[in-house]
C-alpha positions in Angstrom: 103.9 91.6 121.9 105.0 92.9 124.9 107.7 91.2 126.7 108.6 89.9 130.6 110.4 92.5 131.6 107.5 95.3 130.9 104.9 93.0 131.9 106.8 92.9 135.2 107.0 96.3 135.3 103.5 96.8 135.0 102.3 94.3 137.6 100.7 95.3 140.7 103.3 96.0 143.7 103.1 95.0 147.4 100.9 98.0 148.9 101.7 97.7 152.7 99.2 97.5 155.2 96.2 98.3 153.8 96.6 95.0 151.3 96.0 92.9 154.7 92.9 95.2 155.4 91.5 94.2 151.8 92.6 90.7 152.0 90.8 90.6 155.0 87.6 91.8 153.8 88.2 89.5 150.7 88.4 86.4 153.0 85.5 87.2 154.9 83.3 87.9 152.0 84.1 84.4 151.0 83.5 82.7 153.8 80.0 84.2 154.0 79.0 83.2 150.7 80.4 79.7 150.4 79.8 78.9 153.8 75.8 78.5 153.3 76.8 75.9 150.0 79.4 74.4 152.0 77.1 73.8 155.0 74.2 72.6 152.7 76.6 70.0 151.0 77.9 68.4 154.3 74.1 68.1 155.4 73.6 66.1 152.7 76.1 63.5 153.9 75.2 59.9 155.9 74.9 60.7 159.0 77.9 59.6 160.2 80.0 60.8 157.4 77.9 63.9 158.1 79.2 63.8 161.6 83.0 63.8 161.1 82.7 66.6 158.7 80.9 69.1 160.9 83.7 68.4 163.1 86.4 68.7 160.7 84.9 72.3 159.8 84.4 72.9 163.4 80.7 73.4 163.3 80.4 70.9 165.6 82.2 69.7 168.6 82.9 65.5 169.0 80.1 65.0 170.7 77.5 66.6 168.3 77.1 69.7 170.1 76.8 72.9 168.4 80.3 74.8 168.2 81.1 78.2 167.2 83.1 77.1 164.2 86.5 77.5 162.4 86.2 76.7 158.9 89.6 78.1 157.8 90.5 81.2 155.9 88.8 80.6 152.7 91.7 81.1 150.7 90.8 78.7 147.7 87.2 79.9 147.3 88.5 84.0 148.0 90.5 83.1 144.5 88.0 81.5 142.7 86.0 84.6 143.7 88.1 87.3 143.3 89.5 85.9 140.0 85.9 86.6 138.4 85.5 89.7 139.8 88.8 90.7 138.2 88.1 89.7 135.0 84.7 91.5 134.6 82.5 88.5 135.4 79.9 87.8 138.5 81.2 86.5 141.5 78.2 85.2 142.6 77.7 82.9 139.6 80.9 81.2 140.9 79.7 80.2 144.6 79.2 76.6 143.3 82.7 76.6 141.9 84.2 78.1 145.0 82.5 75.7 147.0 83.8 72.7 145.2 87.2 74.0 145.3 87.0 74.5 149.4 85.7 71.0 149.6 88.6 69.3 147.6 91.3 71.3 149.9 89.4 70.0 153.2 89.6 66.7 151.6 93.1 66.6 151.2 93.6 68.0 154.7 91.6 64.8 156.2 94.0 62.7 154.4 97.0 64.6 154.7 96.3 64.9 158.7 96.2 60.9 158.7 99.2 60.2 156.8 101.5 63.2 158.3 99.9 61.4 161.9 99.5 65.4 162.6 97.3 65.5 165.9 96.1 69.7 165.8 94.4 71.6 163.1 92.7 74.9 163.7 93.5 74.8 167.4 91.7 71.2 168.0 92.5 67.5 167.9 92.4 66.3 164.0 89.4 64.3 163.1 91.0 61.0 162.8 92.3 61.2 166.4 88.9 61.7 167.6 86.8 59.5 165.3 90.0 56.9 163.6 91.8 56.8 160.5 89.0 54.7 158.6 86.2 57.3 159.5 88.8 60.5 158.8 89.6 58.9 155.0 86.2 58.1 154.5 85.0 61.3 155.3 87.4 63.2 153.1 86.4 60.8 150.1 83.1 62.1 150.6 84.0 65.7 150.6 86.0 65.4 147.2 82.6 63.6 145.8 80.3 66.0 147.1 83.1 68.7 145.2 82.7 67.2 141.7 78.8 66.7 142.5 78.4 70.3 143.0 80.1 71.3 139.8 78.1 68.7 138.0 74.7 70.0 139.2 76.0 73.6 138.4 74.2 75.1 135.1 76.8 77.4 134.5 78.4 77.0 130.9 81.7 76.7 132.9 81.3 74.1 135.0 82.2 71.1 133.0 85.4 72.7 132.4 86.1 73.6 136.0 85.3 70.3 136.8 87.7 68.5 134.8 90.5 71.4 135.8 89.5 70.2 139.4 89.5 66.5 138.7 93.2 66.8 136.8 94.2 68.9 139.9 93.3 66.0 142.4 95.2 63.5 140.3 98.5 66.1 140.5 97.7 66.7 144.5 97.7 62.4 145.2 101.0 62.6 142.7 102.5 65.1 145.0 101.6 63.4 148.1 102.9 59.9 147.1 106.1 61.7 146.0 106.1 63.3 149.5 105.8 59.5 150.7 108.6 58.8 148.8 111.2 61.3 149.7 110.4 61.0 153.4 111.6 57.0 153.4 114.9 58.1 151.5 118.3 59.1 153.3 118.8 63.0 153.4 121.5 62.9 150.6 119.1 61.2 148.2 116.4 64.1 148.5 117.2 67.2 145.8 115.8 70.6 146.2 114.3 70.3 143.0 112.4 67.0 143.6 111.1 68.8 146.5 109.9 72.2 144.6 108.0 69.9 142.2 106.7 68.1 145.1 105.3 71.3 146.4 104.1 72.3 143.6 101.8 69.6 143.3 100.4 69.1 146.2 100.3 73.2 147.0 100.5 75.3 144.4 98.5 72.8 141.8 95.1 73.8 143.9 95.9 77.9 143.9 96.5 77.4 140.6 93.1 75.6 139.7 91.4 78.1 142.0 92.4 80.8 140.0 92.1 79.2 136.9 88.7 78.4 137.2 87.9 81.6 138.2 88.8 82.5 134.7 86.7 79.9 133.3 83.7 81.6 135.0 84.3 84.5 134.0 84.3 83.8 130.4 88.4 84.3 129.7 90.3 82.5 127.4 92.5 79.5 127.6 95.8 81.9 127.4 94.5 84.2 130.7 93.3 81.0 132.4 97.3 79.5 131.9 98.5 82.4 133.2 96.3 82.9 136.4 97.0 79.0 137.1 100.6 80.0 137.2 99.8 82.8 139.5 98.4 80.4 141.9 101.2 77.8 141.2 103.9 80.5 142.1 102.0 81.9 145.1 101.4 78.6 146.1 105.1 77.8 146.1 105.9 80.9 148.1 102.9 80.4 150.6 104.3 76.8 151.4 108.1 78.1 152.0 106.8 80.4 154.3 104.7 77.6 155.7 107.5 75.6 156.2 109.3 78.8 158.0 106.4 78.9 160.2 106.2 75.2 160.8 109.8 75.5 162.0 110.3 78.6 164.1 106.5 79.9 164.1 104.7 80.8 167.4 101.8 77.9 168.2 99.6 80.7 169.4 99.2 82.0 166.1 99.5 78.8 164.4 97.2 76.5 166.1 100.2 73.7 165.4 102.8 72.8 167.7 106.1 74.3 166.8 108.7 71.5 165.1 106.6 68.5 164.4 108.1 68.1 161.2 111.3 68.3 162.8 110.8 65.4 165.5 109.6 63.0 162.9 112.9 64.2 160.5 110.4 65.7 157.9 112.1 67.1 154.6 110.5 70.6 154.1 112.0 73.0 152.4 114.3 75.2 154.8 115.5 71.6 155.7 116.3 70.1 152.1 117.9 73.4 151.3 120.0 73.4 154.6 121.1 69.8 153.5 122.0 70.5 150.1 124.2 73.4 151.3 127.1 71.9 151.0 128.5 73.6 154.5 129.9 71.6 157.6 126.4 72.5 159.5 124.3 70.7 156.3 126.5 68.0 156.8 126.1 68.1 160.3 122.3 68.4 160.3 122.2 65.4 157.8 123.6 63.3 160.8 121.2 64.4 163.0 118.2 63.3 160.0 119.5 59.9 159.3 117.3 57.7 157.2 113.5 57.5 157.6 111.3 58.2 160.1 112.8 57.7 163.7 111.2 56.1 166.8 113.7 58.3 168.8 115.0 62.3 167.7 118.0 64.7 168.5 116.4 67.6 170.4 113.9 69.5 167.7 115.3 73.0 169.3 118.8 71.4 168.4 117.4 70.7 164.9 116.1 74.1 164.3 119.5 75.6 164.9 121.2 73.3 162.5 118.8 74.3 159.8 118.9 78.0 160.3 123.1 77.7 160.8 123.3 75.9 157.4 121.1 78.8 155.7 117.8 76.9 155.2 115.8 79.5 157.1 117.3 82.3 154.8 117.2 80.6 151.7 113.2 79.7 152.2 112.3 83.5 152.8 114.5 84.4 149.9 112.9 81.8 147.6 109.5 82.7 148.5 110.4 86.6 147.6 111.6 85.2 143.8 108.5 82.9 143.7 106.5 86.0 144.5 107.6 87.8 141.7 107.1 85.3 139.6 103.5 85.4 140.3 103.5 89.0 139.9 104.5 88.8 136.4 101.7 85.7 135.8 99.1 87.8 137.5 100.2 90.9 135.0 99.4 88.9 132.0 96.2 87.9 133.0 95.0 90.9 134.7 97.0 93.9 132.8 94.8 96.4 134.9 96.5 96.9 138.5 93.3 98.2 140.0 91.6 95.0 138.7 94.5 92.8 140.0 94.5 94.1 143.4 92.5 91.7 144.6 94.0 88.5 144.2 97.6 90.6 144.9 96.2 91.0 148.3 95.3 87.4 148.6 98.5 86.8 147.8 100.4 89.0 149.9 98.0 87.6 152.7 99.3 84.3 152.8 103.1 85.4 152.0 103.6 87.7 154.6 101.9 86.0 157.6 103.6 87.2 160.9 104.8 84.1 163.0 
């Protein structure tokens, strides 16, 4: 048996700007392949739910007129299709599965926006701000049902196992969201980094891991390979969320499509913030004083809070820990796909989501 050190030595390494070009091509291809199936699924919804979903995906304006469309980057369906290819399968056989994963992701976005009261997504108002909480939640429920229907109707022999994986993933996502809500109601000193990392793995890493594992299932790979790819996706997902939290505080809204520092304005306990709070430094203690307990009606200047997080080491910790998680992801990827050339597409996607400019 090859030991972990040897596997990490054989793991594919970051390849620089060429990776970004490869990732862009993979994502564009995934979007092109998945969108027709995705659009057909959404078009099958009853009128009122269809209208909300079409708006959410960027295919219609709020008044129902056609829009240019901005359905997102298609990272999760791209992981499904790229994992199939990496393991020698036919990506075209997994289009429905990739679409099901994308529908599940968007179900979580609709619900998260309601619970977090986020007002902007993909450079436009969120669905709940346009149609109301109830309609946005119901549209999310409908997307999740469509995902399961796609897999139930898929004749591919891997579809039942994929459906079971996706259903288990949704349960994990819900548990992670529940933990997130619980953490937000606690005082800063009552929240640990370990709890937050576990919550992030459930909320973000689980679906990325599930996407990769479903790709393994559709390629006919064994349980060990599927588990290794699930680990790859989870670790890459943690790295992704760490960087996303950094971008949420210090990112440029013209690049991200979201206002900067909104999480700080509501005292959300993102990973850089919790790391800063747990730093044991005077700056961390000062930050705890700014954050207080629960969601505030009036807050300190988010710019001052961002400075406090950075002085307490939250930004540096998040960036360093993202690199560590990416290293772990490489080890899992090498176990699943020992050939660096075959693994290159998955690596390019992982590098893309964790090396975003902001």
